[in-house]
C-alpha positions in Angstrom: -52.8 18.6 -84.0 -54.4 21.9 -85.0 -58.0 21.3 -85.9 -60.2 24.3 -84.9 -60.1 28.0 -85.6 -59.9 28.6 -81.8 -56.6 26.7 -81.6 -55.3 28.5 -84.7 -56.3 31.9 -83.2 -54.6 31.1 -79.9 -51.3 30.1 -81.6 -51.5 33.2 -83.8 -52.0 35.4 -80.7 -49.0 33.9 -79.0 -46.8 34.3 -82.0 -47.9 37.9 -82.5 -47.0 38.8 -78.9 -43.7 36.9 -79.3 -42.8 38.9 -82.4 -43.9 42.2 -80.8 -41.7 41.6 -77.8 -38.8 40.5 -80.0 -39.1 43.7 -82.0 -39.1 45.8 -78.9 -36.0 44.0 -77.5 -34.2 44.4 -80.8 -35.1 48.1 -80.9 -33.8 48.6 -77.3 -30.6 46.8 -78.2 -30.1 48.9 -81.3 -30.6 52.1 -79.3 -28.2 50.9 -76.6 -25.6 50.0 -79.2 -26.0 53.5 -80.8 -25.7 55.3 -77.4 -22.8 53.3 -76.2 -20.6 53.0 -79.3 -22.1 55.9 -81.4 -22.3 53.4 -84.2 -25.5 53.0 -86.3 -25.8 49.7 -88.0 -28.1 49.7 -91.0 -28.3 45.9 -91.1 -29.6 45.9 -87.5 -32.2 48.6 -88.3 -33.4 46.5 -91.3 -33.5 43.5 -89.0 -36.1 45.4 -87.0 -38.5 45.3 -89.9 -38.9 41.5 -89.8 -40.4 41.0 -86.3 -42.6 44.1 -86.7 -43.9 43.2 -90.1 -44.6 39.6 -88.8 -46.5 41.2 -85.9 -48.6 43.4 -88.2 -49.3 40.4 -90.5 -50.3 38.2 -87.6 -52.4 40.9 -85.9 -54.4 41.9 -89.0 -54.5 38.4 -90.6 -52.8 39.5 -93.8 -52.5 36.9 -96.6 -48.9 37.9 -97.4 -47.8 36.7 -93.9 -47.9 33.0 -94.7 -45.3 33.0 -97.5 -43.2 35.6 -95.6 -43.1 33.5 -92.4 -42.3 30.3 -94.3 -39.4 32.1 -96.0 -38.1 33.6 -92.8 -38.4 30.4 -90.9 -36.6 28.4 -93.6 -33.8 30.9 -93.7 -33.5 31.0 -89.9 -33.5 27.2 -89.7 -30.8 26.9 -92.4 -28.6 29.6 -90.8 -29.0 27.9 -87.3 -28.0 24.5 -88.7 -24.8 25.9 -90.2 -23.8 28.2 -87.3 -21.0 27.2 -85.1 -21.6 26.8 -81.4 -19.5 28.9 -79.0 -20.8 28.0 -75.5 -23.6 26.3 -73.7 -25.9 29.3 -73.8 -25.6 29.4 -77.5 -26.6 25.7 -77.7 -29.8 26.4 -75.9 -30.6 29.5 -78.0 -29.8 27.5 -81.2 -32.1 24.6 -80.2 -35.0 27.0 -79.2 -34.6 28.8 -82.5 -34.6 25.6 -84.5 -37.7 24.3 -82.7 -39.5 27.6 -83.2 -38.6 27.6 -86.9 -39.7 24.0 -87.4 -43.0 24.6 -85.6 -43.7 27.7 -87.8 -42.9 25.7 -90.9 -45.3 23.0 -89.7 -48.0 25.4 -88.5 -48.2 27.8 -91.5 -48.3 25.0 -94.0 -51.5 23.5 -92.5 -54.6 24.0 -94.5 -56.6 25.4 -91.6 -54.0 28.1 -91.0 -53.9 29.1 -94.7 -57.7 29.3 -94.7 -57.5 31.5 -91.5 -55.3 34.0 -93.3 -57.1 33.7 -96.6 -54.2 32.3 -98.5 -55.2 29.8 -101.2 -53.0 27.4 -103.1 -49.7 25.8 -102.2 -47.3 28.2 -103.9 -45.7 31.2 -102.1 -47.5 34.1 -103.7 -50.8 32.6 -104.8 -54.1 34.0 -103.5 
């Protein structure tokens, strides 16, 4: 499916914009939560680090991104599998999240993508 560096670069560009926009939306939600309820959630603030660190890793082609995104996608996929569904909107969000996580697991384990980021080997932290 992914065979050329141009295709890899276009998918990486899409994912970097996706994570930047996700981080901005999460930051706005955190600010709104603080202003409306005067409650600062440390866990939400730490949750901001994930999309922004993924954006930086994608933008600058850092080798540490591949193991990080595989780990984050695996955790996200498992948490979505075991999360209860409350309404129809949540079903759609759950399916979109599962498809995105499965795609990231597939995409970042490809040899071409690992070469694009300069990650060598099959283990998480090998260079």
